C-alpha positions as CSV (number, residue, x, y, z in Angstrom):
1,M,-24.1,21.5,-8.5
2,T,-25.5,18.2,-7.2
3,E,-22.2,16.8,-6.0
4,P,-21.2,19.7,-3.7
5,A,-24.7,19.7,-2.3
6,A,-24.4,16.0,-1.5
7,R,-21.1,16.5,0.2
8,R,-22.6,19.3,2.3
9,T,-25.1,17.0,3.7
10,R,-22.8,14.1,4.5
11,M,-19.6,15.8,5.7
12,P,-19.2,16.1,9.5
13,G,-17.8,19.2,11.1
14,E,-14.1,18.3,11.6
15,A,-14.0,16.6,8.2
16,R,-15.4,19.7,6.6
17,R,-12.8,21.9,8.3
18,R,-10.0,19.6,7.1
19,R,-11.4,19.7,3.6
20,L,-11.5,23.5,3.7
21,L,-7.9,23.6,4.8
22,E,-6.8,21.2,2.1
23,E,-8.5,23.2,-0.6
24,A,-7.1,26.5,0.7
25,I,-3.6,25.1,0.9
26,R,-3.9,23.8,-2.7
27,L,-5.5,27.0,-4.1
28,F,-3.2,29.4,-2.2
29,G,-0.2,27.4,-3.6
30,K,-1.6,27.4,-7.1
31,R,-3.1,30.8,-7.5
32,G,-1.5,32.8,-4.6
33,F,-3.1,34.4,-1.6
34,E,-4.4,37.5,-3.5
35,G,-5.5,35.4,-6.4
36,T,-7.7,33.0,-4.3
37,S,-11.1,34.1,-3.0
38,L,-12.9,32.6,-0.1
39,E,-15.7,31.8,-2.5
40,A,-13.4,29.8,-4.6
41,V,-12.1,27.8,-1.6
42,A,-15.7,27.2,-0.4
43,T,-16.8,26.0,-3.9
44,S,-13.8,23.7,-4.3
45,A,-14.5,22.2,-0.9
46,G,-18.2,21.7,-1.8
47,V,-19.6,24.1,0.9
48,R,-21.3,27.5,0.9
49,K,-19.1,30.5,1.7
50,Q,-21.1,31.0,4.8
51,T,-20.0,27.6,6.0
52,L,-16.4,28.6,5.4
53,L,-16.8,31.8,7.4
54,Y,-18.2,29.8,10.3
55,Y,-14.8,28.0,10.6
56,F,-12.6,30.9,9.4
57,P,-14.1,34.3,9.8
58,T,-11.6,36.1,7.6
59,K,-9.1,35.2,4.8
60,D,-6.2,36.0,7.1
61,A,-7.6,33.5,9.7
62,L,-7.8,30.9,6.9
63,L,-4.2,31.6,5.9
64,E,-3.1,31.3,9.6
65,A,-4.9,28.0,9.9
66,C,-3.2,26.8,6.7
67,V,0.3,27.8,8.1
68,Q,-0.5,25.9,11.3
69,E,-1.7,22.9,9.5
70,T,1.3,22.6,7.1
71,S,3.8,23.2,9.9
72,R,2.1,20.7,12.2
73,R,2.2,18.0,9.6
74,V,5.8,18.6,8.7
75,A,6.8,18.7,12.3
76,E,5.1,15.5,13.1
77,T,6.6,13.8,10.1
78,L,10.1,15.0,10.9
79,T,9.8,14.0,14.5
80,A,8.7,10.5,13.6
81,A,11.6,10.2,11.1
82,L,14.2,11.3,13.7
83,E,12.9,8.9,16.3
84,E,13.1,6.0,13.8
85,E,16.7,6.9,12.8
86,T,18.9,5.5,15.6
87,S,22.2,6.5,14.0
88,S,23.3,10.1,14.9
89,S,25.4,10.3,11.7
90,H,22.3,9.7,9.6
91,K,19.8,12.0,11.2
92,A,20.6,15.0,8.9
93,E,20.1,12.8,5.9
94,A,16.9,11.4,7.4
95,V,15.6,15.0,7.6
96,I,16.4,15.6,3.9
97,H,14.9,12.3,2.8
98,T,11.7,13.1,4.8
99,L,11.2,16.6,3.5
100,F,11.8,15.5,-0.1
101,R,9.3,12.6,0.4
102,V,6.7,15.0,1.8
103,A,7.3,17.3,-1.2
104,E,6.7,14.4,-3.6
105,E,3.7,12.9,-1.8
106,W,2.1,16.2,-0.9
107,P,2.9,18.6,-3.8
108,D,0.4,21.2,-2.4
109,F,2.8,21.7,0.6
110,P,5.9,23.1,-1.2
111,Q,3.7,25.3,-3.5
112,F,1.9,26.7,-0.5
113,I,5.1,27.5,1.4
114,R,6.6,29.1,-1.8
115,E,3.6,31.4,-2.2
116,A,3.1,32.0,1.6
117,S,6.8,33.2,1.9
118,R,6.0,36.0,-0.6
119,L,3.6,37.5,1.8
120,G,6.3,38.6,4.2
121,P,8.7,37.2,6.8
122,E,6.0,37.0,9.5
123,V,4.3,34.2,7.6
124,I,7.5,32.1,7.5
125,E,8.2,33.0,11.1
126,R,4.9,31.5,12.2
127,F,5.7,28.4,10.2
128,A,9.1,28.2,11.8
129,G,7.6,28.8,15.2
130,V,5.9,25.4,15.2
131,L,9.2,23.9,14.1
132,E,11.1,25.6,16.9
133,P,11.5,22.4,19.1
134,L,13.1,20.7,16.1
135,R,15.4,23.7,15.4
136,R,16.7,23.6,19.0
137,R,17.1,19.8,18.7
138,A,19.1,20.3,15.5
139,L,21.3,22.9,17.1
140,L,22.0,20.7,20.0
141,F,22.9,17.8,17.6
142,L,25.3,20.1,15.7
143,Q,27.0,21.5,18.9
144,Q,27.4,18.0,20.3
145,G,28.8,16.7,17.1
146,M,31.3,19.6,16.9
147,S,32.4,19.1,20.5
148,E,33.0,15.4,19.8
149,G,34.9,16.2,16.6
150,A,32.4,14.4,14.5
151,I,31.4,17.6,12.7
152,R,33.7,20.3,11.5
153,S,33.8,23.2,14.0
154,Q,31.9,26.2,12.7
155,D,28.9,28.5,13.7
156,P,26.1,25.9,14.3
157,A,23.3,28.4,13.9
158,L,24.7,29.7,10.6
159,L,25.3,26.1,9.4
160,L,21.7,25.1,10.3
161,F,20.3,28.2,8.5
162,T,22.4,27.3,5.4
163,L,21.1,23.7,5.4
164,Y,17.5,24.9,6.0
165,T,17.5,27.3,3.1
166,A,19.1,24.8,0.8
167,V,16.6,22.1,1.5
168,V,13.5,24.3,1.6
169,G,14.6,26.3,-1.4
170,S,14.9,23.0,-3.4
171,I,11.5,21.5,-2.4
172,T,9.6,24.7,-3.0
173,E,10.6,24.7,-6.6
174,A,9.0,21.2,-7.0
175,G,5.7,22.8,-8.3
176,V,7.6,24.9,-10.9
177,L,9.5,21.9,-12.1
178,R,6.2,20.0,-12.4
179,A,4.6,22.8,-14.4
180,V,7.7,23.2,-16.8
181,V,8.8,19.6,-17.4
182,G,5.8,17.5,-16.4
183,E,5.2,15.0,-13.5
184,D,7.6,12.2,-14.4
185,Q,10.6,14.5,-15.3
186,S,10.0,16.7,-12.3
187,R,10.2,13.6,-10.0
188,T,13.5,12.7,-11.6
189,A,14.9,16.2,-11.2
190,L,13.7,16.4,-7.6
191,H,15.4,13.1,-6.8
192,R,18.6,14.4,-8.5
193,R,18.4,17.5,-6.4
194,E,18.0,15.4,-3.3
195,Q,21.2,13.6,-4.0
196,E,23.0,16.8,-4.7
197,L,21.8,18.1,-1.3
198,L,22.9,15.0,0.4
199,R,26.4,15.3,-0.9
200,F,26.4,19.0,0.1
201,V,25.3,18.2,3.7
202,R,27.8,15.4,4.1
203,N,30.6,17.8,3.1
204,A,29.2,20.5,5.3
205,L,29.2,18.2,8.3
206,A,32.4,16.3,7.6
207,P,35.2,17.0,10.2
208,G,38.0,16.7,7.7
209,E,39.6,19.6,5.8
210,G,37.6,20.2,2.7
211,G,34.8,17.9,4.0
212,T,36.2,14.6,2.7
213,A,37.3,12.9,5.9
214,G,33.8,12.3,7.2
215,T,32.0,11.4,4.1
216,G,32.4,7.7,4.5
217,A,31.2,7.7,8.1
218,S,28.1,9.8,7.1
219,T,27.1,7.4,4.4
220,G,27.6,4.4,6.6
221,A,30.5,3.1,4.4
């Protein structure tokens, strides 16, 4: 009891709010929304429940803030990765590398998204809403690539949805892998899945029949 009390006296307001969000994301991902109480989040963050309620008046408000926080961090990380990657042919791969790196370095994120998605499509829609500028940017990239013949002609929106579900579906299982096979083996499995997805994406974007013609270009070979 001494350590939480000490943290209550030292933690400034914004740091306390961030701490609450971190613990809520972690506990929602580990125990699920229904299985996590506000009292548990407050205790884990080292504050009283009344303090948590000052920042987040309801459990739904806390969940909404967690969705905003995870989507903001992912959007900022992806935007930075896309700006650093100068080669158009490697931007899709940069997105995959970035998301898998986030899943490995921030394991609470994929677990939270996995559990939050079970609460209904509106939760994921709010997450996707923050990523909307990136979605429009990706669609423009696909449409331009198809018009130039660099990407096989197909429905760009459907292709983007397929790629999105494949990547997100893979990283959200990171927590399950960790629980079943352990930390080291789960990392190996996650890296293997990343390579499988990279091959899938290269074939999906390649302009040649069967997806083989553009594989060399997409890998920089």
